[in-house]
TIRO-2110 file (N, C-alpha, C; in Angstrom, 1 decimal):
// TIRO-2110
0.8, -1.2, 0.1, N, 1, A
0.0, 0.0, 0.1, CA, 1, A
0.9, 1.2, 0.0, C, 1, A
0.6, 2.2, -0.8, N, 2, A
1.4, 3.4, -1.0, CA, 2, A
0.7, 4.5, -0.1, C, 2, A
1.6, 4.8, 1.0, N, 3, A
1.1, 5.9, 1.9, CA, 3, A
1.0, 7.3, 1.2, C, 3, A
0.1, 8.0, 1.5, N, 4, A
-0.1, 9.3, 0.9, CA, 4, A
0.6, 10.3, 1.7, C, 4, A
1.4, 11.1, 1.1, N, 5, A
2.3, 12.0, 1.8, CA, 5, A
1.7, 13.4, 1.9, C, 5, A
1.9, 14.1, 3.0, N, 6, A
1.3, 15.4, 3.1, CA, 6, A
2.1, 16.3, 2.0, C, 6, A
1.3, 17.2, 1.3, N, 7, A
1.9, 18.0, 0.3, CA, 7, A
1.8, 17.5, -1.1, C, 7, A
1.4, 16.2, -1.2, N, 8, A
1.2, 15.6, -2.6, CA, 8, A
-0.3, 15.6, -2.9, C, 8, A
-0.6, 16.3, -4.0, N, 9, A
-2.0, 16.4, -4.4, CA, 9, A
-2.5, 15.1, -4.9, C, 9, A
-3.7, 14.8, -4.8, N, 10, A
-4.3, 13.6, -5.2, CA, 10, A
-4.0, 13.2, -6.6, C, 10, A
-4.0, 14.3, -7.4, N, 11, A
-3.6, 14.1, -8.8, CA, 11, A
-2.1, 13.6, -9.0, C, 11, A
-1.3, 13.9, -8.1, N, 12, A
0.1, 13.5, -8.2, CA, 12, A
0.4, 12.2, -7.6, C, 12, A
-0.6, 11.6, -7.0, N, 13, A
-0.4, 10.2, -6.4, CA, 13, A
-0.2, 9.2, -7.5, C, 13, A
0.7, 8.2, -7.3, N, 14, A
1.1, 7.2, -8.2, CA, 14, A
-0.3, 6.4, -8.6, C, 14, A
-1.2, 6.1, -7.8, N, 15, A
-2.4, 5.3, -8.1, CA, 15, A
-3.1, 6.2, -9.1, C, 15, A
-3.3, 7.4, -8.9, N, 16, A
-4.0, 8.3, -9.9, CA, 16, A
-3.4, 8.4, -11.2, C, 16, A
-2.1, 8.6, -11.2, N, 17, A
-1.2, 8.7, -12.4, CA, 17, A
-1.3, 7.4, -13.2, C, 17, A
-1.2, 6.2, -12.7, N, 18, A
-1.2, 5.0, -13.4, CA, 18, A
-2.7, 4.7, -13.9, C, 18, A
-3.7, 5.0, -13.0, N, 19, A
-5.1, 4.9, -13.5, CA, 19, A
-5.4, 5.8, -14.7, C, 19, A
-5.0, 6.9, -14.7, N, 20, A
-5.2, 7.9, -15.8, CA, 20, A
-4.4, 7.5, -17.0, C, 20, A
-3.1, 7.1, -16.8, N, 21, A
-2.3, 6.8, -18.0, CA, 21, A
-2.8, 5.4, -18.7, C, 21, A
-3.3, 4.5, -17.9, N, 22, A
-3.7, 3.2, -18.6, CA, 22, A
-5.2, 3.1, -18.7, C, 22, A
-6.0, 4.2, -18.4, N, 23, A
-7.5, 4.1, -18.4, CA, 23, A
-8.1, 3.3, -19.6, C, 23, A
-7.6, 3.5, -20.8, N, 24, A
-8.0, 2.8, -22.1, CA, 24, A
-7.3, 1.6, -22.5, C, 24, A
-6.5, 1.1, -21.6, N, 25, A
-5.6, -0.2, -21.8, CA, 25, A
-5.8, -1.1, -20.8, C, 25, A
-7.0, -1.8, -20.8, N, 26, A
-7.3, -2.8, -19.7, CA, 26, A
-6.2, -4.1, -19.6, C, 26, A
-5.5, -4.2, -20.7, N, 27, A
-4.6, -5.3, -20.6, CA, 27, A
-3.1, -4.8, -20.1, C, 27, A
-3.0, -3.6, -19.9, N, 28, A
-1.8, -3.0, -19.5, CA, 28, A
-1.4, -3.5, -18.1, C, 28, A
-0.2, -3.9, -17.9, N, 29, A
0.2, -4.3, -16.6, CA, 29, A
1.2, -3.3, -16.0, C, 29, A
1.0, -2.9, -14.8, N, 30, A
1.9, -2.0, -14.0, CA, 30, A
1.9, -2.4, -12.5, C, 30, A
2.9, -2.3, -11.8, N, 31, A
2.9, -2.6, -10.5, CA, 31, A
4.1, -2.2, -9.7, C, 31, A
4.0, -2.3, -8.4, N, 32, A
5.0, -1.9, -7.4, CA, 32, A
6.1, -3.0, -7.3, C, 32, A
7.3, -2.4, -7.6, N, 33, A
8.5, -3.3, -7.7, CA, 33, A
9.5, -2.8, -6.6, C, 33, A
9.7, -3.7, -5.6, N, 34, A
10.5, -3.3, -4.4, CA, 34, A
11.8, -4.0, -4.4, C, 34, A
12.8, -3.3, -3.9, N, 35, A
14.1, -4.0, -3.6, CA, 35, A
14.0, -5.0, -2.5, C, 35, A
14.4, -6.2, -2.7, N, 36, A
14.4, -7.3, -1.7, CA, 36, A
15.3, -7.0, -0.6, C, 36, A
16.4, -6.2, -0.8, N, 37, A
17.4, -6.0, 0.3, CA, 37, A
17.1, -4.7, 1.1, C, 37, A
16.1, -4.0, 0.8, N, 38, A
15.8, -2.8, 1.6, CA, 38, A
15.2, -3.1, 3.0, C, 38, A
15.8, -2.7, 4.0, N, 39, A
15.2, -3.0, 5.3, CA, 39, A
14.3, -1.9, 5.8, C, 39, A
14.2, -0.8, 5.1, N, 40, A
13.3, 0.3, 5.6, CA, 40, A
11.9, 0.4, 4.9, C, 40, A
11.7, -0.3, 3.9, N, 41, A
10.5, -0.2, 3.2, CA, 41, A
9.3, -0.5, 4.0, C, 41, A
9.4, -1.6, 4.9, N, 42, A
8.1, -1.9, 5.6, CA, 42, A
7.7, -0.7, 6.4, C, 42, A
8.6, 0.2, 6.9, N, 43, A
8.1, 1.3, 7.7, CA, 43, A
7.4, 2.3, 6.8, C, 43, A
7.4, 2.1, 5.5, N, 44, A
6.7, 3.0, 4.5, CA, 44, A
5.5, 2.3, 4.0, C, 44, A
5.1, 1.1, 4.5, N, 45, A
3.9, 0.4, 4.2, CA, 45, A
4.2, -0.6, 3.0, C, 45, A
5.5, -0.8, 2.6, N, 46, A
5.9, -1.7, 1.5, CA, 46, A
6.4, -2.9, 2.1, C, 46, A
5.8, -4.1, 2.1, N, 47, A
6.3, -5.3, 2.7, CA, 47, A
7.1, -6.0, 1.6, C, 47, A
8.4, -6.1, 1.7, N, 48, A
9.2, -6.6, 0.7, CA, 48, A
9.8, -7.8, 1.2, C, 48, A
9.3, -8.4, 2.3, N, 49, A
10.0, -9.7, 2.7, CA, 49, A
9.5, -10.8, 1.8, C, 49, A
10.3, -11.9, 2.0, N, 50, A
10.0, -13.1, 1.2, CA, 50, A
8.6, -13.6, 1.5, C, 50, A
8.3, -13.8, 2.6, N, 51, A
6.8, -14.4, 3.0, CA, 51, A
5.7, -13.5, 2.3, C, 51, A
6.0, -12.2, 2.3, N, 52, A
4.8, -11.4, 1.7, CA, 52, A
4.9, -11.4, 0.3, C, 52, A
6.0, -11.5, -0.3, N, 53, A
6.1, -11.4, -1.8, CA, 53, A
6.1, -12.7, -2.6, C, 53, A
6.1, -13.9, -1.9, N, 54, A
6.2, -15.1, -2.6, CA, 54, A
4.9, -15.6, -3.1, C, 54, A
3.8, -15.1, -2.6, N, 55, A
2.5, -15.6, -3.0, CA, 55, A
1.8, -14.7, -4.0, C, 55, A
2.5, -13.6, -4.5, N, 56, A
1.7, -12.6, -5.3, CA, 56, A
1.9, -12.8, -6.9, C, 56, A
2.8, -13.7, -7.2, N, 57, A
3.2, -13.7, -8.6, CA, 57, A
2.0, -13.9, -9.6, C, 57, A
1.3, -15.1, -9.6, N, 58, A
0.3, -15.4, -10.7, CA, 58, A
-0.8, -14.4, -10.7, C, 58, A
-1.6, -14.4, -9.7, N, 59, A
-2.7, -13.5, -9.8, CA, 59, A
-2.2, -11.9, -9.9, C, 59, A
-1.2, -11.7, -9.1, N, 60, A
-0.6, -10.3, -9.2, CA, 60, A
-0.4, -9.8, -10.7, C, 60, A
0.1, -10.7, -11.5, N, 61, A
0.5, -10.4, -12.8, CA, 61, A
-0.6, -10.6, -13.7, C, 61, A
-1.4, -11.7, -13.6, N, 62, A
-2.3, -12.1, -14.6, CA, 62, A
-3.8, -11.6, -14.5, C, 62, A
-4.1, -11.2, -13.3, N, 63, A
-5.7, -10.8, -13.0, CA, 63, A
-5.8, -9.4, -13.6, C, 63, A
-7.1, -9.1, -14.0, N, 64, A
-7.3, -7.7, -14.4, CA, 64, A
-7.8, -6.9, -13.3, C, 64, A
-8.0, -5.6, -13.5, N, 65, A
-8.3, -4.7, -12.5, CA, 65, A
-9.6, -5.1, -11.6, C, 65, A
-10.4, -6.0, -12.0, N, 66, A
-11.6, -6.3, -11.1, CA, 66, A
-11.0, -7.2, -10.0, C, 66, A
-9.9, -7.8, -10.1, N, 67, A
-9.5, -8.6, -9.0, CA, 67, A
-8.7, -7.9, -8.1, C, 67, A
-9.0, -8.1, -6.7, N, 68, A
-8.2, -7.5, -5.6, CA, 68, A
-6.7, -7.8, -5.7, C, 68, A
-6.4, -8.9, -6.3, N, 69, A
-4.9, -9.4, -6.5, CA, 69, A
-4.2, -8.8, -7.5, C, 69, A
-4.8, -8.0, -8.3, N, 70, A
-4.1, -7.5, -9.6, CA, 70, A
-3.1, -6.4, -9.2, C, 70, A
-1.9, -6.5, -10.0, N, 71, A
-0.9, -5.5, -9.8, CA, 71, A
-1.3, -4.1, -10.0, C, 71, A
-2.4, -3.9, -10.8, N, 72, A
-2.9, -2.6, -11.2, CA, 72, A
-3.4, -1.8, -10.0, C, 72, A
-3.6, -2.4, -8.8, N, 73, A
-4.1, -1.7, -7.7, CA, 73, A
-2.9, -1.1, -6.8, C, 73, A
-1.7, -1.6, -7.1, N, 74, A
-0.4, -1.1, -6.4, CA, 74, A
-0.6, -1.3, -4.9, C, 74, A
-1.1, -2.5, -4.5, N, 75, A
-1.3, -2.7, -3.1, CA, 75, A
-0.1, -3.7, -2.7, C, 75, A
0.4, -4.6, -3.4, N, 76, A
1.4, -5.5, -3.1, CA, 76, A
2.6, -5.4, -4.0, C, 76, A
3.6, -5.5, -3.4, N, 77, A
4.9, -5.4, -4.2, CA, 77, A
5.4, -6.8, -4.6, C, 77, A
6.3, -6.9, -5.6, N, 78, A
7.0, -8.0, -6.0, CA, 78, A
8.5, -7.4, -6.0, C, 78, A
9.4, -8.3, -5.7, N, 79, A
10.8, -7.9, -5.7, CA, 79, A
11.4, -8.1, -7.1, C, 79, A
12.6, -7.8, -7.1, N, 80, A
13.3, -8.0, -8.4, CA, 80, A
13.4, -9.5, -8.8, C, 80, A
13.3, -10.3, -7.8, N, 81, A
13.3, -11.8, -8.1, CA, 81, A
11.9, -12.2, -8.6, C, 81, A
10.9, -11.6, -8.0, N, 82, A
9.5, -12.1, -8.4, CA, 82, A
9.2, -11.6, -9.7, C, 82, A
9.8, -10.5, -10.1, N, 83, A
9.4, -9.8, -11.5, CA, 83, A
10.3, -10.5, -12.7, C, 83, A
11.2, -11.4, -12.4, N, 84, A
12.1, -11.9, -13.5, CA, 84, A
11.0, -12.7, -14.4, C, 84, A
11.2, -12.4, -15.6, N, 85, A
10.5, -13.0, -16.7, CA, 85, A
9.1, -12.4, -16.9, C, 85, A
8.7, -11.4, -16.1, N, 86, A
7.4, -10.8, -16.3, CA, 86, A
7.7, -9.5, -17.2, C, 86, A
6.7, -9.2, -18.0, N, 87, A
6.8, -8.0, -18.8, CA, 87, A
5.8, -7.0, -18.3, C, 87, A
6.1, -5.9, -17.8, N, 88, A
5.3, -4.9, -17.3, CA, 88, A
5.3, -3.8, -18.1, C, 88, A
4.1, -3.0, -18.4, N, 89, A
4.2, -1.8, -19.1, CA, 89, A
4.9, -0.6, -18.4, C, 89, A
4.8, -0.6, -17.1, N, 90, A
5.4, 0.4, -16.2, CA, 90, A
5.5, -0.2, -14.8, C, 90, A
6.4, 0.4, -14.1, N, 91, A
6.7, 0.0, -12.7, CA, 91, A
6.8, 1.3, -11.9, C, 91, A
6.4, 1.0, -10.6, N, 92, A
6.6, 2.0, -9.6, CA, 92, A
7.7, 1.5, -8.7, C, 92, A
8.9, 2.0, -8.9, N, 93, A
10.0, 1.4, -8.1, CA, 93, A
9.9, 1.8, -6.6, C, 93, A
10.1, 0.8, -5.7, N, 94, A
10.1, 1.1, -4.3, CA, 94, A
11.5, 0.8, -3.8, C, 94, A
12.4, 1.6, -4.2, N, 95, A
13.7, 1.5, -3.7, CA, 95, A
13.9, 2.4, -2.6, C, 95, A
14.2, 2.0, -1.5, N, 96, A
14.3, 2.9, -0.3, CA, 96, A
15.7, 3.2, 0.0, C, 96, A
16.2, 2.8, 1.1, N, 97, A
17.5, 3.3, 1.6, CA, 97, A
18.6, 2.2, 1.4, C, 97, A
18.3, 1.2, 0.5, N, 98, A
19.3, 0.1, 0.4, CA, 98, A
20.6, 0.5, -0.2, C, 98, A
20.5, 1.4, -1.2, N, 99, A
21.6, 1.9, -2.0, CA, 99, A
21.5, 3.5, -1.9, C, 99, A
22.4, 4.1, -1.3, N, 100, A
22.4, 5.7, -1.1, CA, 100, A
23.8, 6.2, -1.5, C, 100, A
23.7, 7.5, -1.7, N, 101, A
25.0, 8.2, -2.0, CA, 101, A
25.5, 8.7, -0.6, C, 101, A
26.7, 8.4, -0.2, N, 102, A
27.3, 8.9, 1.0, CA, 102, A
28.6, 9.4, 0.8, C, 102, A
28.8, 10.7, 1.0, N, 103, A
30.2, 11.3, 0.8, CA, 103, A
30.7, 11.1, -0.6, C, 103, A
29.7, 11.3, -1.6, N, 104, A
30.1, 11.1, -3.0, CA, 104, A
30.2, 9.7, -3.5, C, 104, A
30.0, 8.8, -2.7, N, 105, A
30.1, 7.3, -3.1, CA, 105, A
28.8, 6.6, -2.8, C, 105, A
28.6, 5.5, -3.7, N, 106, A
27.5, 4.6, -3.4, CA, 106, A
27.7, 3.8, -2.3, C, 106, A
26.7, 3.5, -1.3, N, 107, A
26.9, 2.7, -0.2, CA, 107, A
25.6, 1.9, -0.1, C, 107, A
25.9, 0.6, 0.2, N, 108, A
24.8, -0.3, 0.5, CA, 108, A
24.8, -0.8, 2.0, C, 108, A
25.3, 0.0, 2.9, N, 109, A
25.5, -0.3, 4.2, CA, 109, A
24.1, -0.3, 4.9, C, 109, A
23.1, 0.2, 4.4, N, 110, A
21.7, 0.1, 5.0, CA, 110, A
21.0, -1.1, 4.5, C, 110, A
21.6, -1.9, 3.5, N, 111, A
20.9, -3.0, 3.0, CA, 111, A
20.8, -4.2, 3.9, C, 111, A
19.8, -5.2, 3.7, N, 112, A
19.9, -6.3, 4.3, CA, 112, A
21.1, -7.1, 3.6, C, 112, A
21.8, -7.8, 4.5, N, 113, A
22.9, -8.4, 4.0, CA, 113, A
22.6, -9.9, 3.8, C, 113, A
23.2, -10.5, 2.8, N, 114, A
23.1, -12.0, 2.6, CA, 114, A
23.9, -12.7, 3.6, C, 114, A
23.5, -13.7, 4.2, N, 115, A
24.2, -14.6, 5.1, CA, 115, A
25.4, -15.2, 4.4, C, 115, A
26.5, -15.1, 5.1, N, 116, A
27.6, -15.7, 4.4, CA, 116, A
27.6, -17.2, 5.0, C, 116, A
27.9, -18.0, 4.0, N, 117, A
27.9, -19.5, 4.3, CA, 117, A
29.2, -20.0, 4.0, C, 117, A
29.6, -21.2, 4.6, N, 118, A
30.7, -21.9, 4.3, CA, 118, A
30.6, -22.6, 3.0, C, 118, A
31.5, -22.5, 2.1, N, 119, A
31.3, -23.2, 0.9, CA, 119, A
31.3, -24.8, 1.2, C, 119, A
30.5, -25.4, 0.5, N, 120, A
30.5, -26.9, 0.6, CA, 120, A
31.7, -27.5, -0.2, C, 120, A
32.4, -28.4, 0.5, N, 121, A
33.4, -29.1, -0.2, CA, 121, A
33.0, -30.3, -0.8, C, 121, A
33.4, -30.6, -2.0, N, 122, A
33.1, -31.8, -2.6, CA, 122, A
33.7, -32.9, -1.7, C, 122, A
32.8, -34.0, -1.7, N, 123, A
33.3, -35.1, -0.8, CA, 123, A
34.6, -35.8, -1.6, C, 123, A
35.4, -36.0, -0.8, N, 124, A
36.7, -36.6, -1.4, CA, 124, A
36.4, -38.0, -1.9, C, 124, A
36.6, -38.2, -3.2, N, 125, A
36.3, -39.4, -3.9, CA, 125, A
37.6, -40.0, -4.2, C, 125, A
37.9, -41.2, -3.7, N, 126, A
39.3, -41.8, -4.1, CA, 126, A
39.2, -42.1, -5.5, C, 126, A
40.3, -42.0, -6.1, N, 127, A
40.6, -42.2, -7.5, CA, 127, A
40.9, -43.8, -7.6, C, 127, A
39.9, -44.5, -8.3, N, 128, A
40.2, -46.0, -8.5, CA, 128, A
40.4, -46.3, -9.9, C, 128, A
41.4, -47.2, -10.1, N, 129, A
41.4, -47.8, -11.4, CA, 129, A
41.1, -49.2, -11.4, C, 129, A
40.4, -49.6, -12.5, N, 130, A
40.0, -51.0, -12.5, CA, 130, A
40.8, -51.6, -13.6, C, 130, A
41.3, -52.7, -13.3, N, 131, A
42.2, -53.4, -14.3, CA, 131, A
41.3, -54.5, -15.0, C, 131, A
41.5, -54.9, -16.2, N, 132, A
40.7, -55.9, -16.9, CA, 132, A
41.6, -57.1, -16.9, C, 132, A
END
C-alpha cells in the first residue's frame, strides 16, 4: 500500500497517475516493484519480505483490475526476483535506503545483507582404477 504524503496532491499520487495513463488499456500491466534488500521499506507500508512477496506472482500479474490481487491496484509489491520473466508496461519502483549516496560514493550499508555461508566441499572421492 502506498502511503499518501502530506503536500502531494491527489492528482500527483501514483495510483491516480497510473489509473489515468492506462485508463483505456485494460490489458496493460503495471505494479509496485520493491528492492528485496531494503530493510526500511516496511516502515513506509511496502512489505518486501520473502513471505509477503512469494504468493503474489500469478494473480498479481495475470488478473485484471476487477481482481483485488491485480498488480494494477499497487497494493502488493514484487521484488526484483519475483518480477524476473514478467513483462510490465510500467513499474513504480520502491527502492528505499538500501543503496544511497554517502560522501560522494554509493553505499549499501543500510541494505539487508546476505548470510555468508561456508562453501560446501566436494566429498573426497578416491581415484580408483580398474584393471581388466
